[in-house]
Structures are given as structure tokens and as C-alpha cells.
Chimera marker file (.cmm) of the C-alpha trace (Angstrom):
<marker_set name="trace">
<marker id="1" x="-44.111" y="198.176" z="101.938" r="1" g="1" b="0" radius="0.5"/>
<marker id="2" x="-44.767" y="197.740" z="98.257" r="1" g="1" b="0" radius="0.5"/>
<marker id="3" x="-44.893" y="193.934" z="98.479" r="1" g="1" b="0" radius="0.5"/>
<marker id="4" x="-47.695" y="194.158" z="101.040" r="1" g="1" b="0" radius="0.5"/>
<marker id="5" x="-49.543" y="196.597" z="98.782" r="1" g="1" b="0" radius="0.5"/>
<marker id="6" x="-49.212" y="194.178" z="95.877" r="1" g="1" b="0" radius="0.5"/>
<marker id="7" x="-50.637" y="191.300" z="97.912" r="1" g="1" b="0" radius="0.5"/>
<marker id="8" x="-53.479" y="193.484" z="99.158" r="1" g="1" b="0" radius="0.5"/>
<marker id="9" x="-54.246" y="194.617" z="95.619" r="1" g="1" b="0" radius="0.5"/>
<marker id="10" x="-54.226" y="191.073" z="94.264" r="1" g="1" b="0" radius="0.5"/>
<marker id="11" x="-56.481" y="189.859" z="97.083" r="1" g="1" b="0" radius="0.5"/>
<marker id="12" x="-58.875" y="192.791" z="96.759" r="1" g="1" b="0" radius="0.5"/>
<marker id="13" x="-59.192" y="193.146" z="92.997" r="1" g="1" b="0" radius="0.5"/>
<marker id="14" x="-58.500" y="189.615" z="91.865" r="1" g="1" b="0" radius="0.5"/>
<marker id="15" x="-60.032" y="187.353" z="94.543" r="1" g="1" b="0" radius="0.5"/>
<marker id="16" x="-60.513" y="184.478" z="92.096" r="1" g="1" b="0" radius="0.5"/>
<marker id="17" x="-57.403" y="184.479" z="89.991" r="1" g="1" b="0" radius="0.5"/>
<marker id="18" x="-58.868" y="182.421" z="87.198" r="1" g="1" b="0" radius="0.5"/>
<marker id="19" x="-58.689" y="185.680" z="85.278" r="1" g="1" b="0" radius="0.5"/>
<marker id="20" x="-55.400" y="187.279" z="84.302" r="1" g="1" b="0" radius="0.5"/>
<marker id="21" x="-53.739" y="189.813" z="86.568" r="1" g="1" b="0" radius="0.5"/>
<marker id="22" x="-51.030" y="191.467" z="84.536" r="1" g="1" b="0" radius="0.5"/>
<marker id="23" x="-48.013" y="193.060" z="86.159" r="1" g="1" b="0" radius="0.5"/>
<marker id="24" x="-48.627" y="196.211" z="84.142" r="1" g="1" b="0" radius="0.5"/>
<marker id="25" x="-52.076" y="196.636" z="85.699" r="1" g="1" b="0" radius="0.5"/>
<marker id="26" x="-50.693" y="196.202" z="89.201" r="1" g="1" b="0" radius="0.5"/>
<marker id="27" x="-47.859" y="198.623" z="88.484" r="1" g="1" b="0" radius="0.5"/>
<marker id="28" x="-50.312" y="201.192" z="87.148" r="1" g="1" b="0" radius="0.5"/>
<marker id="29" x="-52.590" y="200.849" z="90.196" r="1" g="1" b="0" radius="0.5"/>
<marker id="30" x="-49.637" y="201.263" z="92.580" r="1" g="1" b="0" radius="0.5"/>
<marker id="31" x="-47.919" y="203.974" z="90.534" r="1" g="1" b="0" radius="0.5"/>
<marker id="32" x="-44.796" y="201.810" z="90.384" r="1" g="1" b="0" radius="0.5"/>
<marker id="33" x="-42.647" y="200.489" z="87.573" r="1" g="1" b="0" radius="0.5"/>
<marker id="34" x="-43.449" y="197.127" z="86.050" r="1" g="1" b="0" radius="0.5"/>
<marker id="35" x="-39.897" y="196.026" z="86.781" r="1" g="1" b="0" radius="0.5"/>
<marker id="36" x="-40.294" y="196.771" z="90.505" r="1" g="1" b="0" radius="0.5"/>
<marker id="37" x="-43.589" y="194.877" z="90.585" r="1" g="1" b="0" radius="0.5"/>
<marker id="38" x="-41.981" y="191.963" z="88.752" r="1" g="1" b="0" radius="0.5"/>
<marker id="39" x="-39.130" y="191.744" z="91.265" r="1" g="1" b="0" radius="0.5"/>
<marker id="40" x="-41.493" y="191.925" z="94.226" r="1" g="1" b="0" radius="0.5"/>
<marker id="41" x="-43.835" y="189.328" z="92.763" r="1" g="1" b="0" radius="0.5"/>
<marker id="42" x="-40.867" y="186.998" z="92.266" r="1" g="1" b="0" radius="0.5"/>
<marker id="43" x="-39.951" y="187.492" z="95.934" r="1" g="1" b="0" radius="0.5"/>
<marker id="44" x="-43.566" y="186.770" z="96.957" r="1" g="1" b="0" radius="0.5"/>
<marker id="45" x="-43.407" y="183.603" z="94.854" r="1" g="1" b="0" radius="0.5"/>
<marker id="46" x="-40.159" y="182.581" z="96.572" r="1" g="1" b="0" radius="0.5"/>
<marker id="47" x="-41.910" y="183.161" z="99.920" r="1" g="1" b="0" radius="0.5"/>
<marker id="48" x="-44.742" y="180.846" z="98.817" r="1" g="1" b="0" radius="0.5"/>
<marker id="49" x="-47.452" y="183.520" z="98.836" r="1" g="1" b="0" radius="0.5"/>
<marker id="50" x="-48.216" y="183.583" z="95.112" r="1" g="1" b="0" radius="0.5"/>
<marker id="51" x="-47.609" y="181.396" z="92.082" r="1" g="1" b="0" radius="0.5"/>
<marker id="52" x="-46.602" y="183.162" z="88.899" r="1" g="1" b="0" radius="0.5"/>
<marker id="53" x="-47.624" y="181.827" z="85.526" r="1" g="1" b="0" radius="0.5"/>
<marker id="54" x="-47.641" y="183.182" z="82.027" r="1" g="1" b="0" radius="0.5"/>
<marker id="55" x="-49.695" y="186.407" z="82.315" r="1" g="1" b="0" radius="0.5"/>
<marker id="56" x="-51.371" y="185.343" z="85.549" r="1" g="1" b="0" radius="0.5"/>
<marker id="57" x="-50.871" y="185.404" z="89.290" r="1" g="1" b="0" radius="0.5"/>
<marker id="58" x="-52.379" y="182.775" z="91.582" r="1" g="1" b="0" radius="0.5"/>
<marker id="59" x="-52.742" y="183.240" z="95.324" r="1" g="1" b="0" radius="0.5"/>
<marker id="60" x="-51.490" y="180.338" z="97.448" r="1" g="1" b="0" radius="0.5"/>
<link id1="1" id2="2" r="1" g="1" b="0" radius="0.2"/>
<link id1="2" id2="3" r="1" g="1" b="0" radius="0.2"/>
<link id1="3" id2="4" r="1" g="1" b="0" radius="0.2"/>
<link id1="4" id2="5" r="1" g="1" b="0" radius="0.2"/>
<link id1="5" id2="6" r="1" g="1" b="0" radius="0.2"/>
<link id1="6" id2="7" r="1" g="1" b="0" radius="0.2"/>
<link id1="7" id2="8" r="1" g="1" b="0" radius="0.2"/>
<link id1="8" id2="9" r="1" g="1" b="0" radius="0.2"/>
<link id1="9" id2="10" r="1" g="1" b="0" radius="0.2"/>
<link id1="10" id2="11" r="1" g="1" b="0" radius="0.2"/>
<link id1="11" id2="12" r="1" g="1" b="0" radius="0.2"/>
<link id1="12" id2="13" r="1" g="1" b="0" radius="0.2"/>
<link id1="13" id2="14" r="1" g="1" b="0" radius="0.2"/>
<link id1="14" id2="15" r="1" g="1" b="0" radius="0.2"/>
<link id1="15" id2="16" r="1" g="1" b="0" radius="0.2"/>
<link id1="16" id2="17" r="1" g="1" b="0" radius="0.2"/>
<link id1="17" id2="18" r="1" g="1" b="0" radius="0.2"/>
<link id1="18" id2="19" r="1" g="1" b="0" radius="0.2"/>
<link id1="19" id2="20" r="1" g="1" b="0" radius="0.2"/>
<link id1="20" id2="21" r="1" g="1" b="0" radius="0.2"/>
<link id1="21" id2="22" r="1" g="1" b="0" radius="0.2"/>
<link id1="22" id2="23" r="1" g="1" b="0" radius="0.2"/>
<link id1="23" id2="24" r="1" g="1" b="0" radius="0.2"/>
<link id1="24" id2="25" r="1" g="1" b="0" radius="0.2"/>
<link id1="25" id2="26" r="1" g="1" b="0" radius="0.2"/>
<link id1="26" id2="27" r="1" g="1" b="0" radius="0.2"/>
<link id1="27" id2="28" r="1" g="1" b="0" radius="0.2"/>
<link id1="28" id2="29" r="1" g="1" b="0" radius="0.2"/>
<link id1="29" id2="30" r="1" g="1" b="0" radius="0.2"/>
<link id1="30" id2="31" r="1" g="1" b="0" radius="0.2"/>
<link id1="31" id2="32" r="1" g="1" b="0" radius="0.2"/>
<link id1="32" id2="33" r="1" g="1" b="0" radius="0.2"/>
<link id1="33" id2="34" r="1" g="1" b="0" radius="0.2"/>
<link id1="34" id2="35" r="1" g="1" b="0" radius="0.2"/>
<link id1="35" id2="36" r="1" g="1" b="0" radius="0.2"/>
<link id1="36" id2="37" r="1" g="1" b="0" radius="0.2"/>
<link id1="37" id2="38" r="1" g="1" b="0" radius="0.2"/>
<link id1="38" id2="39" r="1" g="1" b="0" radius="0.2"/>
<link id1="39" id2="40" r="1" g="1" b="0" radius="0.2"/>
<link id1="40" id2="41" r="1" g="1" b="0" radius="0.2"/>
<link id1="41" id2="42" r="1" g="1" b="0" radius="0.2"/>
<link id1="42" id2="43" r="1" g="1" b="0" radius="0.2"/>
<link id1="43" id2="44" r="1" g="1" b="0" radius="0.2"/>
<link id1="44" id2="45" r="1" g="1" b="0" radius="0.2"/>
<link id1="45" id2="46" r="1" g="1" b="0" radius="0.2"/>
<link id1="46" id2="47" r="1" g="1" b="0" radius="0.2"/>
<link id1="47" id2="48" r="1" g="1" b="0" radius="0.2"/>
<link id1="48" id2="49" r="1" g="1" b="0" radius="0.2"/>
<link id1="49" id2="50" r="1" g="1" b="0" radius="0.2"/>
<link id1="50" id2="51" r="1" g="1" b="0" radius="0.2"/>
<link id1="51" id2="52" r="1" g="1" b="0" radius="0.2"/>
<link id1="52" id2="53" r="1" g="1" b="0" radius="0.2"/>
<link id1="53" id2="54" r="1" g="1" b="0" radius="0.2"/>
<link id1="54" id2="55" r="1" g="1" b="0" radius="0.2"/>
<link id1="55" id2="56" r="1" g="1" b="0" radius="0.2"/>
<link id1="56" id2="57" r="1" g="1" b="0" radius="0.2"/>
<link id1="57" id2="58" r="1" g="1" b="0" radius="0.2"/>
<link id1="58" id2="59" r="1" g="1" b="0" radius="0.2"/>
<link id1="59" id2="60" r="1" g="1" b="0" radius="0.2"/>
</marker_set>
């Protein structure tokens, strides 16, 4: 599923999320829309797997 691909991408490419991981970059890498990535990231945040901040994504 796309949410699993997003988590895998964040873990693989952004292991130390002190740097910014923009939704546009993730969408581009997954060939998905930014809106779809945004919705899935919000669901991952609700599930407690990531924490979303302004222009950054932190792994929990």
C-alpha cells in the first residue's frame, strides 16, 4: 500500500529527520499526488507512526 511505501521511503532516505522531508519530494519519489501523500501522512500521524510539523516529518 502507498502508506507503507511512504514509511519505507521516510525510513530509508531520511533516517535522521532533523532535515526537512517535504511532501512534494515524497510524492515525486512515489509518483503520487502531493494531496494523496498528505492524506496518508495524516493517517500515519493519527496511527502514531510519524509526527508532522511545518515542512518536516519525524519518525516516532
